C-alpha positions, -999 to 999 in steps of 0.1 A, spaced: 0 0 0 10 37 -2 34 52 24 32 90 26 61 115 23 90 91 17 123 108 13 148 92 -10 186 97 -10 197 77 -40 222 94 -63 207 104 -97 216 131 -122 191 158 -133 174 156 -99 173 194 -94 156 200 -127 131 173 -122 124 183 -86 116 218 -98 95 205 -126 75 183 -103 64 215 -85 54 230 -119 86 250 -122 91 246 -160 78 278 -175 68 283 -211 97 271 -232 106 284 -267 116 252 -284 124 265 -318 161 263 -309 158 227 -298 159 208 -330 169 177 -312 162 144 -328 137 119 -313 166 99 -300 179 128 -279 148 129 -257 165 112 -227 192 139 -224 170 170 -229 163 176 -192 200 181 -187 203 204 -217 174 226 -206 185 231 -170 216 214 -157 212 200 -122 228 222 -96 226 195 -69 226 160 -85 220 143 -52 188 163 -44 161 138 -39 125 140 -52 102 137 -22 72 117 -33 39 119 -15 34 81 -17 56 50 -18 39 20 -35 59 -11 -30 61 -41 -53 46 -65 -28 22 -94 -36 -8 -75 -23 1 -46 -47 5 -68 -78 -18 -80 -105 -8 -107 -129 -15 -97 -164 -48 -78 -165 -67 -45 -160 -103 -40 -152 -128 -15 -138 -135 -39 -109 -99 -46 -99 -97 -31 -63 -72 -2 -61 -41 -8 -40 -36 29 -32 -54 62 -34 -36 94 -43 -47 130 -48 -47 150 -80 -13 166 -83 4 140 -60 38 124 -67 40 87 -63 70 64 -62 59 31 -77 81 0 -75 78 -27 -102 95 -60 -110 103 -79 -142 106 -117 -141 122 -126 -174 144 -156 -169 128 -164 -135 105 -195 -133 76 -197 -110 84 -233 -101 119 -224 -87 124 -186 -87 156 -188 -66 173 -210 -93 178 -181 -117 198 -160 -92 219 -190 -82 227 -200 -118 237 -165 -127 255 -156 -95 231 -127 -88 223 -113 -54 189 -119 -37 184 -82 -33 151 -65 -25 137 -67 -61 147 -103 -63 129 -110 -29 99 -92 -42 98 -114 -74 101 -146 -53 73 -134 -29 51 -125 -58 56 -158 -76 48 -176 -44 17 -156 -35 1 -139 -66 -23 -161 -86 -32 -155 -123 -66 -141 -131 -92 -169 -127 -105 -166 -163 -71 -175 -177 -61 -140 -188 -23 -138 -190 2 -110 -192 27 -90 -172 33 -87 -135 21 -52 -128 18 -28 -99 -16 -13 -94 -42 -2 -99 -39 33 -83 -70 54 -77 -65 91 -85 -90 113 -66 -110 136 -89 -105 116 -121 -139 111 -138 -148 95 -172 -141 120 -200 -111 135 -182 -75 130 -192 -49 117 -168 -15 134 -173 14 113 -161 46 134 -157 76 110 -156 99 127 -131 124 99 -128 130 62 -135 154 43 -113 171 9 -119 164 -14 -90 192 -39 -97 225 -42 -115 213 -64 -143 185 -69 -169 175 -99 -190 167 -104 -227 155 -137 -240 150 -154 -274 128 -185 -278 112 -206 -305 81 -189 -320 88 -157 -300 90 -123 -316 92 -115 -353 115 -143 -365 108 -169 -339 104 -196 -365 142 -194 -370 150 -198 -333 156 -234 -323 164 -231 -286 155 -208 -258 183 -187 -244 185 -159 -217 210 -131 -219 219 -114 -186 229 -78 -193 251 -63 -165 250 -25 -161 280 -2 -161 266 27 -140 295 50 -150 291 45 -187 253 40 -185 255 10 -207 246 -27 -205 263 -58 -218 263 -96 -217 296 -100 -237 329 -81 -239 329 -57 -269 292 -49 -266 277 -18 -250 240 -10 -252 230 25 -239 207 22 -209 176 43 -213 150 29 -189 112 32 -196 80 14 -188 65 -9 -214 31 -8 -197 14 24 -184 -23 22 -184 -56 33 -171 -84 7 -168 -104 2 -200 -141 11 -200 -164 -10 -178 -181 -28 -207 -148 -44 -216 -145 -61 -183 -111 -74 -175 -86 -75 -203 -51 -89 -208 -21 -66 -204 -5 -80 -236 -21 -60 -264 -21 -21 -260 -52 0 -267 -67 34 -264 -62 30 -226 -24 28 -231 -11 -5 -217 17 -25 -234 28 2 -258 65 -5 -255 71 32 -265 109 36 -259 106 74 -258 87 74 -225 119 82 -205 123 106 -176 112 141 -184 84 130 -208 46 129 -203 19 104 -211 -18 114 -216 -44 87 -210 -82 90 -215 -101 83 -183 -131 59 -187 -135 49 -150 -138 69 -118 -104 72 -103 -87 63 -136 -71 32 -120 -35 36 -132 -13 4 -135 23 0 -146 50 -25 -152 68 -44 -180 99 -23 -173 128 -21 -196 164 -9 -193 168 -5 -230 149 -15 -262 154 -13 -299 125 1 -319 103 -28 -328 115 -51 -299 119 -79 -325 128 -108 -301 96 -102 -282 113 -86 -251 137 -58 -244 163 -57 -216 137 -65 -190 145 -50 -157 129 -41 -123 124 -3 -121 110 24 -99 87 50 -115 85 84 -99 56 104 -115 33 132 -109 -4 125 -116 -25 154 -129 -62 152 -136 -70 173 -167 -106 185 -168 -97 208 -198 -85 180 -221 -107 153 -236 -90 126 -257 -100 92 -271 -65 77 -276 -33 77 -256 -5 100 -267 28 113 -253 48 145 -252 85 154 -246 101 188 -243 109 185 -281 81 163 -296 45 153 -296 43 115 -299 12 102 -315 3 65 -316 -15 42 -341 -25 7 -331 -39 -23 -349 -33 -60 -352 -23 -53 -388 9 -33 -390 -2 -15 -422 -34 -4 -405 -14 7 -374 6 29 -397 -26 43 -413 -40 50 -378 -8 67 -367 -9 89 -399 -45 98 -394 -41 105 -357 -10 126 -364 -27 146 -391 -57 153 -370 -35 162 -340 -18 189 -361 -51 201 -376 -69 203 -342 -40 218 -322 -19 238 -346 -46 255 -367 -40 239 -401 -64 224 -425 -64 186 -430 -45 188 -463 -20 212 -448 -15 189 -418 -10 159 -441 16 178 -460 34 186 -428 34 150 -417 48 139 -450 77 164 -449 85 169 -412 73 140 -392 90 106 -386 70 74 -382 85 45 -363 74 9 -356 69 11 -319 66 -26 -315 56 -55 -337 52 -84 -312 23 -77 -289 -8 -89 -309 -19 -53 -313 10 -36 -332 21 0 -329 35 28 -350 44 62 -334 46 95 -351 73 119 -339 61 155 -344 89 180 -337 77 211 -319 106 230 -335 89 231 -369 61 253 -356 81 285 -354 52 308 -344 42 287 -314 55 283 -279 46 251 -260 44 254 -222 57 222 -206 50 212 -171 38 247 -163 20 253 -131 
């Protein structure tokens, strides 16, 4: 359950910037000079306002631990009891776990075989495996922390999730390949787990000498509960409610907007990643246990039907469908309409802008419902200023 006013002392760069931002301290920013690529999002907080005190902790209003009673196994639903209640504008520190490589039958075996410590996140995984049961109907999916009830959130509102920080909970992450898994699973003959160790100084991960993967942690699953008529749904396919989007750009300093369809929104998160290539073609990323520190804002002035994201430099618009070509079409249509509705252009003008100035990426191609995301640079709209995390 939630514990109030927990003060953290872990070392982390960009704390001062994010601490001020959490209080609404980022004023209107002119981003015409920030022509950063989509792949520079993770460093933009440092570029905008270098941290004066890198050790200054963010003080959340609530700590929500990854205990068995705070965990759901693979589903969301309007009738899933909330494990914590927070207020509009509160900051929550939410612990999550990732179990790739660990078996429910003998969870300790993975740590022994790979000479890994039984630290707090490992103990949480073991306790969850021993005490959390799958959904009775057979729905399967990720181990998730939630749901969290946000006071004041009503159907028709938008939940704004400001990602203030993402913290690694261990010194390793795991990727896996297995027969029939991912995009080319037919070519895979045996299952193999790859344990990536982190180099905190370099901010990289590796399982073999000569390889360094940049660590850019994010959450694969961030969701509100789908509408009541859908009942309980699996966490595997993403949807308008968010969910398993695997959007690698949702790093610290970015924002997710989710359409609220149930009272309290019922926010759930997990499927945490230390790094992921666009597409996630093996079926998983560097799966890792992470802590999310986020501010939750109920937006009565914003009404949306589909999830989208924002960074200091980009609007990130999603298209989803089981058919990748249709996901691309949905992303294109959603991006054109976003520019038309928010920037004051006609439909044809917005289409022209998308064709000449917007990048479309395959978000992921492995989760039943596939994703394409449009990266709309704010810098191309030279007559506009875009307030970001303004109080």
